[in-house]
C-alpha positions as MATLAB code, in Angstrom:
seq = 'MASYHLSVKTIKRSAGRTATAAGAYRAGERIECQREGRIHDYTRKQGIEETFIVAPEHAPAWAHDRSKLWNEAEASETRRNSVTAREWELALPSEISAEDRSQITRAFAEELVSRYGVAVDVAIRAPIWLKL';
ca = [
       0.245   -0.231    0.007;
       1.435    3.491   -0.908;
       1.400    5.906    1.728;
       3.201    9.160    1.940;
       4.731   11.488    5.359;
       5.343   14.914    6.265;
       7.332   16.604    8.579;
       8.404   20.041    9.453;
      11.447   20.600   11.264;
      13.463   24.597   12.092;
      16.839   25.311   10.733;
      17.892   27.291   14.378;
      21.176   28.660   15.160;
      20.327   27.415   19.108;
      20.755   24.031   17.163;
      23.951   24.590   15.305;
      21.948   24.465   12.056;
      22.117   27.085    8.957;
      19.953   28.050    6.220;
      23.298   27.621    4.048;
      24.398   24.380    4.949;
      20.895   23.057    4.756;
      20.130   24.626    1.327;
      23.218   23.162   -0.112;
      22.625   19.816    1.345;
      19.157   19.287    0.208;
      20.068   20.891   -3.643;
      23.815   19.364   -3.591;
      25.098   22.403   -4.240;
      27.782   24.633   -3.121;
      27.330   27.769   -1.067;
      29.460   30.018    1.005;
      28.082   31.313    4.200;
      28.735   34.716    4.299;
      27.756   34.990    7.900;
      30.326   32.066    9.057;
      32.849   32.447    6.369;
      32.233   28.623    5.333;
      31.998   26.848    2.702;
      29.153   23.914    2.420;
      29.615   21.733   -0.715;
      27.691   18.935   -1.255;
      28.014   18.452   -5.391;
      29.076   15.024   -4.577;
      25.846   14.362   -3.631;
      24.094   11.900   -5.535;
      19.797   10.960   -6.155;
      18.774   14.851   -6.745;
      16.503   14.411   -9.538;
      15.549   18.134   -9.564;
      15.520   20.998   -7.917;
      13.708   24.769   -8.465;
      13.150   27.634   -6.290;
       9.310   29.113   -6.413;
       9.053   32.878   -5.076;
       6.460   35.367   -4.700;
       5.628   37.299   -7.640;
       7.041   40.465   -5.615;
      10.002   38.956   -4.774;
      13.443   40.212   -5.693;
      14.958   38.757   -8.433;
      17.983   37.714   -5.984;
      15.448   35.087   -4.240;
      15.611   32.782   -7.043;
      19.431   32.316   -6.719;
      19.884   30.114   -4.179;
      23.236   30.942   -2.251;
      22.027   34.732   -1.602;
      18.346   33.515   -0.665;
      19.770   31.139    1.904;
      22.602   34.170    2.872;
      19.758   36.698    3.032;
      18.100   33.925    5.321;
      20.653   33.921    7.364;
      21.411   37.856    7.490;
      17.763   38.491    7.900;
      17.998   37.241   11.677;
      20.353   38.264   14.112;
      19.976   36.404   17.423;
      21.846   33.345   18.187;
      19.034   31.541   18.494;
      17.049   32.554   15.635;
      14.967   30.455   13.488;
      15.986   30.435    9.876;
      14.313   28.631    7.846;
      11.575   25.985    7.848;
      12.136   22.257    5.883;
       9.029   20.898    5.014;
      10.299   17.007    3.988;
       7.015   15.595    1.859;
       8.087   11.601    1.528;
       5.889   10.559   -1.783;
       4.979    7.218   -2.838;
       7.755    5.322   -4.692;
       4.985    4.518   -7.408;
       4.602    7.851   -8.740;
       6.424    8.774  -11.790;
       9.103   11.434  -11.648;
       6.822   13.526  -13.458;
       3.789   13.233  -11.067;
       6.561   13.681   -7.943;
       7.662   16.962   -9.614;
       4.441   18.159  -10.334;
       2.826   17.436   -6.737;
       5.991   19.148   -5.298;
       5.396   22.379   -7.200;
       1.934   22.354   -6.904;
       2.798   22.108   -2.752;
       5.355   24.350   -2.759;
       3.283   26.835   -4.568;
       0.773   26.860   -2.198;
       3.432   27.518    0.527;
       3.776   30.605   -1.228;
       0.827   31.676   -1.740;
      -0.264   30.834    2.145;
       3.339   32.057    3.914;
       4.511   34.217    1.149;
       7.984   32.898    1.409;
      10.184   31.973   -0.795;
      10.413   28.300   -1.513;
      13.173   26.036   -2.700;
      12.661   22.461   -3.510;
      15.022   19.633   -3.975;
      13.489   16.470   -5.213;
      15.155   12.867   -4.466;
      14.601    9.617   -6.701;
      13.429    6.947   -4.541;
      15.808    4.627   -2.522;
      15.032    1.945   -4.884;
      15.723    3.645   -8.198;
      19.729    4.601   -6.894;
      20.548    1.154   -6.937;
];
């Protein structure tokens, strides 16, 4: 029987996490954290099918650049216990095609943008059985 799960986690400084590191890891990219001066390089990560950013219509152009987006998120919060991002993990059944996973995920991201007025950085990973 196919099932899904959804969980929401916070990216908060008090737990030692950064939005730049989380964004780089999820997308399998290299992002330099301007606040910390560290480079988060996950370009060797495998299994990522698709990545994209959905932002509100009025968002500045940098909101579509992953590195700038997450560095701005880090810069906008100044407290050491700040929540700099939220991570929504949506696990879809592996029986769904890659195209359908993409459409479902894009619709979900667009709903988050519409409801909360935030930019959403999406990384779609291949089902585990496809990575073998």
